N, C-alpha and C positions, 0 to 999 in steps of 0.2 A: 797515279806515275804512268808514263807510256811504260808499254812492254814490247819487246820485240822477239819473237818466240818463233819458233822452228819446229815443222808437227815431231821430227827426229835427228836424233843425235847425228852429227858428221856431216850436215848440209851445207855448200860453202854459202857466205855471206854474199857473193857477187853473182852476177843472172850468169849461170854456166852455159858453156857449149853444150850442145847435143854428146853426152857421154858414148860409150859402145852400148846399143840396145840390145845387145846377144843375151837370150835366156841363158840363167844358168843351168834349167834342166828341161826337157821336153817329154810329154810321155803321149805318144800316138797312141789312140783307143784302137784295138782291133788288131793292131800289127804287135803278132807273136812275140818277136823279141823285144822292142819298146816295150810291152807289158810286164815279160819276165825279168828285162832288167830293172824293173821297179817295183817288183814282186807283189804286182798286181792279183787282188784275190775279188771277183767277182760273183754276186748272189743278186737271183732274179735280174741278169741280163744279159742281154745277146749282140751280136754282132753285126751290123748290117751296113751294106756299101749304099753313103748318100751322094751330100753335092759333090758336083764334078768326078765324082767314081770315088772320093775317098772313103777310106771303110771310117766307121764309128760304132759306138756302143749306146744302145739304148736301155734304160732303166725300165723294168717291168714291175705290174702292179702284183699286188700277193702278196703281201705284207701282213704282219699280224701287231698291232690294228690295221683293219683296211685301207686306212690312211698313209700307210707307211708302204714304200715300194723298194726297188732294188738300193742294192749298196755296194761302192766300189773302193777297196781298201789300196791304198798304194803307199810308196816313198818316193820322194823327190830331194834333190839340194836344194840347197838355200845359202846363202851369204849369213857368216856369224857374227858380222858387226852391223852393217849396214839395215838399213829399211828393203823388206823383202814385199813384191807385188805378186800375185797368184792372177793367171787368166786362164780363161776358158776358151774354147774356141767352139764354135755352134754356128750352123747351118741357117742362113738369114733367110730363107725360104718356109722352115719348119713353123708350126703353128702347134701351142700347147698350152693348157693352162696350171701343168701339174709345176712345182718348184724343186728347187734344189739346193741344199745347204752344204758349207763346208766345214768340216771339222778338221783339227789339227790336235792332235796330243789328247784326242777326248773331248775338243771343247768345240763349243759350235763359233765361227765366226762370224759375225755380222749378225742382222737381226730379221728376220722372217718377213715383218713389216712395217715398212716408212721408217727404218733406222739411217742414222747417218751412214754405217757402212750395213749397206744392204746383205743380203742374201746372195750365194753367188746366181743365181737363175731365180726370174720370178714368173716366170712365162710369157709368151708372145699370143696375143690375141687375133693377129693375124702376119702375113709375111713380114719382117719388120726390116729386111734390105735381099730383095728377092735376086737369085741368081749370083748371092757373094756371100762371103762368112762374114759373122759377127763376133768379137773379140770383148767378153766382160772380164773387168779387172776390179780387184780388190786390194787391200793393203791386209798384210796379214801383222798381227801384234807384235813387237817388238818381244815382249816375254816368250814367244814361242819359239823364236830362232835365234835368241843372244846365244852366243857361244856355241851352236850348233850348225853344223854342216848338214845336216840333212832332217826329215820331218816327216813324221806319219801323217797318211792326212786318208779321209773318208770323204768320198762326196755319197750323199743320203738323197734319194726322191720322195718326195711326198706329192699328194692330194692338192687341188684348187682351197684357196680359203677364200669366207666370205667377210669381207673387212669391218661390215656393220653389226657384224653378230655377236652377241655378248657371252654365249657361252662356248664351251671349246665344242663341244659335238654338234653345234650348227657351223661354229667358224670354220673347221679344219675338216673339209670334204673328203670323203674318201677317193683313192689312185684306182682309175678306172681302165685306165688307158698309157701304153707307154708314154714317156717322158721324149722331148728334141732328142735327136742323136748328140752325143759327148766326142767330139773330134781328136782335141789334143788339150792338154793343159799344160802351161810354163811356169816358170817361176824365175822372177829377175829382179832388178835392184831400179830399172825407169820406170818413170811413171806413165811415160806412152811406149805401149808393147809397139814392138817393131817385128812384123815377122818374118822371117828368115825369106832372103829375097828368092831362092827354091821352092817355096811352098805355095801351092799352087792357089790361085785367088781365081775369081769371078772379075765380070766386068758390068758398068752399067747396061741398063739395056738401052737399045736405038731404037727412035720412032715407037714409042710406048703409044698404043693406039689409043682411041675415044672408044667411050662406051655407047654401044649402037642402041640402048635402053637401060631403063622404062623410060617413056616420053610422056607426052602430054595429059594418057590416059588415067596418070595419077592424080591430076588434076580433079576427073570425075569422079574419080571414087575417093577423093577426099572430100569432097563436096558430100555424096552420097553418104559419107562415114558421121561428118558433122550433123547432117540435117536428118540422119537416122536419129541421133541422140536426142535430137529436139525433140521431134516427133515422140520419141520414146518419155521423154518428161512431161510435154503437154499431154500426152495421152487420159492419163488418169488426173483430172483436175481436183479431187479430192487428196491426192497422195501427196504430201508435201517435199519439196526439195531441199537438198541440205544446201547450207549456204553454200559453197563452191559450185554447185550446179543451178545454185539460183543468182550466180554473178555469172557464170557461163550465158543462161538465157537475158540476162540485162544488157551483154554484150552484143549477145547475136541479136537479141531486138534491133540494136543501132546499126546492124549490117545485113545491108541490103539483099544480098543475094540468099540470105538462111530463111527457112522457114517461119523463123521467130519475128522477124523483121515487121513492126510495126503493129503486130497482133494484140489486140485485147485480151485472146486468152494466154499469152505471153505475162503479160502484165498483171494479170489474174492470180496467176500461178506463183507468179515472183511475190506478191502481197501475201498470198497464205500462207506461202514457204518463209516469210520473216515473220509472219503471226506464231506460226509453230518455235520459231526459233525463240522467240521471247521466249514464250511458254517454257522453252526449253532450260531457258536461263534463270527464271524463276525458280524453276525446280532445281538447279543447280548453279548458282552463281560461278562457280568455278567455270563454267565455259568461256566467260569473257577472257580468261587466263589460257586457256587450251580449248579449242572446240575441234572433235576428233575428227569432222570432215574431211581438214585443211591437211595437205602434205605433214607439215610439223606444226602439230597445235598450240605448243608455247610461242611459236613466233607469228601467227596468222591473228590468234584469239579470234575477238566477231569483226574484224576487219574488214573483210571480204564483205560483210552486212552493210558497213558504212557506205564502201563505196556502191553498193546498188543502191541504196537512197540517192547518192550521188549521181547516179546515171541516170534515175526514174525520178527525180525530184517533180518533173512537172506532171508525168503521168499518175504520179501518187497523192500530187498534193492535196485534192479534197480526201484524201484516206486518211490523211494523218490525225485529225482531231476525229475521230470517230472512235468509240470505245469497244475494247474487247474484252474477252474475258482471259485474264493471265494464265489460266492452267488450276486457280484455287478458288474461280467462284467470284471473284473481285474484280469490277469492271473498270479496267483502265485506257486511258487515250493513247492509240499507239503512239503518237506523240511521245510523251510522257515515258512509256517503257521502251520505248526505242533509244530514250536518252538516258533511261538509266544506264542499258546494259554497254552502249556504247562507249559512256563515260568509265564506267568501271574497268572495261578495256583498255580506253586511251592510257588512263593514269596508270593500272599494272604494268602497262608495256614500257610505259616513262622510267620506271622502276625496277625493270625487267630487261634492260637493253644487253645485247650481246656483243663480245668483241669481235669475232673471225667475221671479215667483212663481207661474205655473203647473209649470212645469219643476221648481220645488222642490218644490212639493206631490208632483209624481211620484216625482219622485227619492226623498224620504222617506219617503211611502208604503209604494211597493213595495219599491225598493231597499234599506231599511234597515228599516223597522217590521215590514210583512209578512214579510221575511226573518227577523227577528227573533223572528214568532208562531212561525213555523215551528220555529227553533232550541228554540224553549221548550218544544215537542212531543217531538221528538224529541232535544235535547242540553240539557236545561233548568240544566246546568250552565254553559254557553259563553252562554248565552242574556243581555240584556241586561234588568236589572229594570224592570217595566212602566213605573213611575215615569222611570225615565231616557230607555226608548225614547220615549217619550211626550213627551219635550223636543222632536225632532225635530219630530213633529209640529206642538206649540205655536208653534215657530217658523216653520214654513211655514205657519202659516194667521194669523199676526200676534199671536199670543197674549203671545208672550214676542220677545225681540229676538232676530235670524237672525244668529248667530254665522258661518255659513259651513262651508266644508270643514276638517276635521282632520289635523292632521300627528301622528303620535305620540299619538292620543286627546285633542291639546288645538286648541279651536277655533282657526284662525288670524284671524279677524275682519277681513274685509278690506274691512268697510264701517264699520270700529268696533265698539263694545257698546252701541249705542242704536239701529240701524237694523230698523225692523220691515217685514215683507213687506207687511202691508196700514196703511191707515191707521186712525185710531182710529173711523172712520165705516163702515169694511169697504169700501174699495173698494181697487184692487189697483194698485200703483206699478210700470207698465213704462214710462219711469219717470214720467209722469204719469197722468194719465186714462186707460186702455185700456177701447174699445168690447166690440165682438164676441171680440176674443181674449181680453181682460182678464173674462170672465166665467168664474168657478171655480167655482159653486154646485155645477155637476156632482161636481168633483173633492173640494170639501168633504165634500159628502154621502158620498163613498167612504171618505172619512177617518174619519168619525163611525163609517160602518157597519162599517169594519174592526177598531175598539175595542170592538166587541159581543164578549162571550166566546163567545157561540154564537149559531145566527140567533133571532130572537125577542127576546134577551135586550137591555137598555138597554145603551150606549154610553157614553163618555166626557160626561158633562154638560158642562163647559168647553167641548169641541168644538160638540156641540150648540148651547147659546146664542151660539158665534160664528158656527156655519152660519146660524141665522137673521139675524144681523147683517149678514153678507156679502150675505144675498139679499134683505132688507129695502133694502140702499142700493143696488141695482141697481133698485127700483122709480121712482126721479124718472127714469131714462133708458129709458122706455117711454113715447109720444107715439102720438095717434090719427091712423091714415092708413090709407085701403084696401090690403087686401093686392092679389096682383098680377091678383086676378080682378074688382078692384072693389068686393069684400064689406069690413065693417067689422073691425077690427083695432086692434092697437095695436102697435109697431114698437120695435126696438131704436136708440137715438141711436149713431150712428158718425162722425157728421162730425167731430165733435171728439176724435176717437179717436188716441191716438196711435200706434196701430199697426192702426188700420181703413184698408183700400185698397177696402170694398166699401159701398157706398150706393143705395139707403137699407138699413137692416137690416134685419135677418129678423122673421117676428111671431113676439112674444116678449111672454108676462105675466107670471108668477114667474120662471118659469127658462127659460133659452136653450135650446130642443131640440139635441143632440149627438150624436154618435156613443156617447158614453159616457155621456150621463144621459138624464134623459126632463122631458117640460114640468111633472110632480107629481111627481118625485123627493123635492125639499126640504120643499115641502107636506106631501105624506105622511109623512116620517118625524118632522118636529117639529110638525105639528098647531098651526102659530102661525096664529093670525085674517090675519094681514095677507099672509103668504104662500097661506092658504086662498083668501082673499076675491079673490086675483090666479088663481088658479086655476078658482075660478068664477066670476070675469069671463068666463075664457076661452072655457069652455062656456057662457056666455049668449050670446057671440059665434060661437057654435059653430066657433069656431075650433080646438077639441082634434083632432077626428078628422082635420080637414085637415092639421094640424102632424103629426103621427104617420104620414098617407099621405106627405108629403111626406118625410118622414124613410126611411119604408119603401124610397122611391124609390132610395136608394143601396143596391145590391145585394151590399155584402160583408159578410165576416163579423163583422166588428167594429160594424157597425151592429145586425146579429142580435142579438152579446150586448147591447148597449145596450138593447134590446126586452125582455127576459128580463123585469125586473118590474113591467112596465107593468101588467099584469090586478091583480094586488094591489094596485100603489098606486091605480088606480081604482078600486076596491073599499073601501080604506081611504076616501078623500077623495069616494067615495059615502054612508058612513056618517056623515058631518058635517054638525051642521047649518048651516046659511046664513051666512055672515060679513058684517057691515056693512062691509067696508075694499075699496075698490076703487083700482087704480094712480091714485097721484095726478094724473098729467097728463091723466086722462082728461076730456072736455069736462064733465060732469055737477060735477064735482071744484071743493074752490074754491081763490083763488089761495093762490100755494106758490112759497116757496123753500128750495131745497137748496143749501148751500157746503160741499166738502169743500176744508182752507185746506190739507193736504197734498198731494193731489193739483193743486190749483189749478185746479178746475173750478165751476161754478154750472151749478144747472137753476131757470129760472124760471116760472111758469105767471102769466100777468096776464090775467084774462078769458081773451078767447080769443086770445091772443097764447102762445107757449113760445118761449122765447130759451135755449139751451147756449151756455156757452163756456168756452174751456180758455184760464185767463191762463198758465200756467204749461204752454206749449206747445212741444213736439219741441224744446227746448233741450237738447238730449246732449252739446253739446261747450261751449258757453260761454251768456253771458247774450243772447238773439237780440232782446228788446223787443217781439216779437211775441205777438199772441193771435189764436185760432180760434174764430170766432163761428158759432152756425145759430140762424136768428132767423125765425118762423116765423109769420105772421102770416094771417087768413081769404084775404087775395087773393096773396100773394107768398111766397115760398121765398128765403132770402138763407143764401149760404155765403161766408165771407169769412175771407183772414187780412189783420190790420190790424193798425197802431202802438200801443204801449199804452206808459204810465210806468212803470220798474222801478227802485224803491230797492233795491241789492244792496251788499254786504261784499264790497270788490275782495279778490282774491288776490295782484293785482300781474301775473298773468299772463295772455295773452293767447292769442286763438284766431283761425288766416288760414282762410277760409274754401277750401279745395282746387277744383280745378277738376273737381267733380263733376255729371252731369247726370242722372244715373238715381237710385240712393239718394242720401238724406239723411245715411246711416251706414254702416258696412259696409264702411271703403274705397271707397264708390262704388256697389257693386254690378257686375253686368255694364256692360262695358264699351257705349257707343254709338260710331259711325263721328267722326273727328275733327273733321268739319264743325259738331259740335256741341258748342258752349265755352259754360261757365256764364256769365251776367252775373254772378253773385256772387262768383266765382273772386277771392280776395285781399281781401275785406274784412273787417277785424278787427274782434274782438268781444271784450268783458272777459270774464273766467272769474272767478265767485263764489268766494266762499273754500271750498276744502279742508278738512273738519275732520280737527284733528290724530290722526294714528296711521293715517289712510286713503291707501292708495298713488295716487298720481296723477301722470301725467305731460301736459301741452299735448296735447290732439290726442284723447286718449280720452273714451269714452263715460263718463258720471258722472252720477249721479244729482244732485250737486251743483253741479256746475260751470256750467248753467246755470240753478239757483233762485237766485229771487231773494229779498228780504223784504216787499215791499208792494209792492202793482199796482193799477193803476188804467187802467181800458177803459172806454173812452166809446163805444157806439155807439149812433146813432140816439137814441131821447127816453131811454137807459140807461145810469148809469155805477156800474160796478161797482166797488167800494174792497175788496182782499182783503190781510190781514196774513198772510203764512204765515211769520213767525218764531214761535220759540218764547216769546221773551221781552223782544220790543219793543213799543213802541205808535207808532202815526203817526196824523198830522193832514191832514186837506186844509180847502181851502175851496170854498166852491161861489160859483160867479161871481154877482156882484152884482144882475143882470138876472133872474137864475132861481128858479124856487121846484119843489123836488121832493118827493118823496114815499117817506120810506122803507117801503119793501115789505116789510121784515121788523116793523115796529114799527107802521106806520102812519102815520106821526106825518109832518106836514109838516115840511121842513128850507127854510129863507128862502134868499135872496139875499146871500151874503156871510157866511154861517154857516159859522165852521168844525167839523169833524167829527172825531170821535176815533174810531180802530178799534185795540181792543186785539190783546194777541196771539193770534194762531189765531182770528179773527173776519172777516165779511165784513159789510160795507153796501152795500146796492143800493137806489140813489135812482131815479126815473123821474120824467122831467116830465110836469106835470099834463097 
């Protein structure tokens, strides 16, 4: 049964004209009359002049316990019937890792970490909108405002969090410095808050300067660091390297500029390390499942050693049939020992595949494919045929349906037989659009590289084509912003990402810099003009060396390993002709609309405005009727969670929100003290239809549970209508008094006109 539901009562069925956006109430912090009128009580707080000379309040450390900081208590007006929103005004140039939550009537609004309704303020790692104000909006639960004309609020500051920590004491860090300045708060009933015309605003900086450094000297330091690591590993030939170090040496052996290239000492060190790894496996066969020298042990297993064997098969050929001590006094041919450990690794990882995209890629690349490549060298009789082994890679990069783990060699298909790890457009699905965490270009590049028969030879053509698609799909999610030092740059869009808790995103052009990949990697491998154009734009903006220098601030071995291919990649890029292509959100580029109906995300450039929206937004357990918007104009930055209309196919099941105040998933994450009670606990949400054959129980996280068929999101002058279904058509009617322009076709849409939206189509309209 198809159900059309609205997020809140009394929303019009037709697309409305923009209603009055006037605030119901405004509290100006630091202004005595306004604070007195709202009954403000401030604890651990001080007033300070901030952006554009406007007054603000800072919340100070000093709470008990130390992770808590200052508190502001006040009263604001609300509408007793309609959906209310709460908006906080911040200065876009402030940087702070502290966080702030909103409490209404003693209950916490939103979740502290990755919830569909986000905490009021999650901090800023760099200036998010220099020289201008930023407005953050969240919906207030109807249960807290229904029948009321005012509500009692608290804003509470706390220290940073460590999202991957398991225990509360490690997760919640102390608050050691003041919060960002709070300038004003507003209550209103329109999704898109429009500040009063008289409110002071900044403006977009003109003639943003280019960086003047660092420069090519970074490459000298990079080479010295990599060679220093090599020399350290080769210095003591009797001390074995772990398998990631052995893989580093094997790749360096084939990298001409390194001190490992072509040296017999390198091969000898690697062979001794493989022997030691095998003895470790004999002593502990569980190493085939999870070997601790890797970054995530059970994703890699012993697969890196399989790649070592494949890369050095010629150099090691005479050694495979030599007998060695297996650590118990038993003599075993290397070939037989390596066969045993690689076979155990490959088959265990076939039975323990991972669902989330990057994890699937790593598991299938190392745990399965590269273990099999090693087997093809030492024991071809038990190696999977290359075509069969490639299936795992094709599934993990979205070329074929992902069939999940295997039992007795048969896929169990936990998500059915038609689930793809990536969308048709090349974005990852975890479960919707993922910003930084969803950037998998580096892993797809490694997957392609792994399929080369030997260094320098071509890899699998289908994987190369998919690599280009995936990298291109990321291009709309870079937008112009000054870097942390005030220079011209492009940064990642993270505000609308399901798994993003850091804002703004890092300086990024074609490819995200990472521990395991470089900003040049995909462009150098594919020589695609779009990817080359992005790298050349990075070089024009003088951001390449600064990005590499930033990566080199990380001192660990993993980072050093990732830097190994940079000099050769830079040489390849430097030999290419200039590309005409540039990132589509760049200021000089034409208007642009990108929509991915499988991820439920759009990216819009209209003049000097940029709007990102996740219509399918953190709906892990049920349909939540919420969308996430990041809307930038030359004067204002807005980040908001707002209501939207969703038509969905009902399952008949429902989900009741638990009393979680921290994570919006994973059983709520580390628990906060009992005084923190969720304002959303008990809210009942419908669960969408789950495909037949997919195991599911209400309360489980599932890509289908919160997925609608047709979405309508109205935000400011924009209307986005997205059909996420495979085979259904929908339509909507534009309100009589409105005339809008279709930003995809350029055509005008008159008031009262009915607009049809076909399967997997998106319509973006904007008022004139």
